C-alpha positions in Angstrom: -39.1 27.6 10.8 -40.1 30.4 12.9 -37.4 29.4 15.4 -35.1 30.0 12.5 -36.2 33.5 11.7 -36.1 34.8 15.4 -32.6 33.4 15.3 -31.7 35.2 12.6 -33.1 38.7 13.9 -31.4 38.5 17.4 -28.0 37.8 15.5 -28.6 41.0 13.7 -29.7 42.8 17.2 -26.3 41.2 18.3 -24.4 42.6 15.4 -25.8 45.9 15.1 -25.2 46.5 19.3 -21.2 44.8 18.5 -21.2 47.9 16.1 -22.6 50.5 18.3 -19.8 49.8 20.9 -17.1 50.2 18.3 -18.7 53.7 16.9 -18.9 54.8 20.4 -15.6 53.2 21.7 -14.2 55.6 18.9 -16.0 58.8 19.7 -15.3 58.4 23.1 -12.0 58.4 22.9 -11.9 61.0 19.9 -10.7 59.0 17.5 -12.8 60.1 14.6 -9.5 61.0 12.6 -8.7 57.4 12.6 -8.3 56.1 8.9 -9.2 59.0 6.9 -5.5 60.0 6.1 -5.4 63.2 6.3 -1.7 64.0 6.0 0.2 65.3 8.8 3.9 66.9 10.3 5.6 66.4 12.9 6.9 68.8 16.1 8.1 68.3 19.0 8.0 69.7 22.7 9.5 69.3 26.2 8.1 69.7 29.3 9.5 69.5 33.1 6.0 67.0 34.1 3.2 66.0 31.7 0.6 65.1 34.0 -1.7 62.8 32.8 -1.4 63.4 29.4 -1.1 60.6 27.2 -0.6 59.5 23.4 -3.7 60.0 21.5 -4.7 63.5 23.5 -6.2 65.9 21.3 -4.2 69.0 20.5 -6.2 72.3 20.2 -6.2 75.9 19.0 -8.8 78.1 20.5 -10.6 75.5 21.0 -10.5 73.7 17.4 -8.5 70.1 17.5 -5.4 70.4 15.1 -3.9 67.4 15.8 -2.8 64.4 18.7 0.0 64.1 20.9 1.7 60.6 18.8 4.1 59.9 21.2 5.7 60.8 24.9 9.2 59.4 26.0 11.8 60.6 28.8 14.7 62.3 27.4 17.6 60.0 28.7 20.0 63.6 28.8 17.8 66.0 30.2 15.0 63.8 31.9 12.6 65.8 30.3 9.2 64.6 28.9 9.7 64.8 24.8 6.3 64.9 23.3 5.8 64.3 19.8 2.7 66.2 18.2 1.1 65.3 14.6 -0.6 68.3 13.3 -2.9 68.0 10.4 -1.4 69.9 7.3 -4.8 71.9 7.5 -2.7 74.3 10.3 0.4 74.9 8.0 1.0 78.0 9.3 1.0 78.1 12.7 4.0 80.3 13.7 6.9 78.9 15.2 7.3 81.0 18.2 3.6 79.3 19.3 3.5 78.4 22.8 1.8 75.1 24.0 0.4 74.4 27.4 -0.7 71.3 29.1 -4.2 72.1 29.9 -7.4 69.7 31.7 -10.7 69.4 30.4 -12.7 70.7 33.9 -11.6 70.1 37.4 -10.5 66.5 37.2 -10.8 65.5 33.3 -8.6 64.5 30.6 -5.4 66.7 29.4 -4.7 67.8 26.2 -2.6 70.4 24.7 -3.3 73.7 23.8 -1.7 76.3 21.4 -1.1 79.5 21.7 -0.1 81.5 18.8 3.0 83.4 18.2 3.9 86.2 16.2 6.9 84.9 14.2 6.8 85.6 10.4 8.2 81.8 10.5 6.0 78.3 10.7 6.5 75.1 12.4 7.2 72.4 9.7 8.1 69.2 9.5 10.2 68.2 12.8 10.2 71.9 14.7 11.0 71.8 17.7 8.5 74.0 20.1 10.7 76.3 22.7 7.7 77.8 24.3 5.9 75.6 26.6 4.2 75.1 30.3 3.7 71.9 32.0 0.8 70.6 33.7 -0.4 72.0 36.7 -0.5 68.5 39.0 -3.1 69.2 41.9 -1.4 67.2 44.7 1.8 69.8 44.2 -0.1 72.5 44.6 -1.8 70.8 47.6 1.4 70.5 48.9 2.7 73.9 48.4 0.0 75.3 50.0 -0.3 72.7 53.4 4.0 73.4 53.5 3.2 77.4 53.5 0.8 77.1 56.1 3.1 74.8 58.6 6.0 76.8 57.8 7.4 79.3 60.4 5.6 82.1 61.3 6.1 86.1 61.4 5.5 86.3 65.3 6.8 90.0 65.9 3.1 91.2 65.9 2.2 88.9 69.0 5.5 89.7 70.4 4.4 93.8 69.8 0.5 93.1 72.1 2.0 90.8 74.4 4.4 93.3 75.6 1.3 96.5 75.0 -0.6 94.0 77.3 2.0 94.0 79.8 2.5 97.1 80.1 -1.1 98.1 81.0 -1.8 95.2 83.8 -3.6 96.8 86.3 -2.0 98.0 89.1 1.2 97.9 86.8 2.6 101.7 87.1 2.7 103.8 84.0 6.6 103.6 82.0 8.6 106.2 83.4 6.7 106.8 86.8 7.6 106.3 89.9 6.3 104.3 92.4 
């Protein structure tokens, strides 16, 4: 009888552990809105480069989560990334000329969308397309551009002028315009 009670207690703690892992998974993935039935409206934005942006990434304004990236796909005509964003109906007054950027949490952290409000009287609504976008800054591209600039042709005019000046003042050389 004592082993049966022990098995039940161990089983209870195993179930509790599985439930804790399940809850932590949703917290870490920031999927805390799963299943709460919030009403949303969907807008789209087009980017040249989305970097590491993934479906499910947060959409924020002033640090407050206002929605999620729903879907990312390539536009077959422009070969740009079309990003569908679900925004909570709570934030149904965002100006139509708002700007959206792909930002990074920390130096090498996950990427998310950051909204900056515009000044338009018209607001974003279901099916709106955000015109003002800023693509992700890809660290590898920045390093490549820096290295290319360092290895590029240099302006040697200063070095040539210094060399000519040094040649003209060599010991034993006659000053310019002097007769030997």
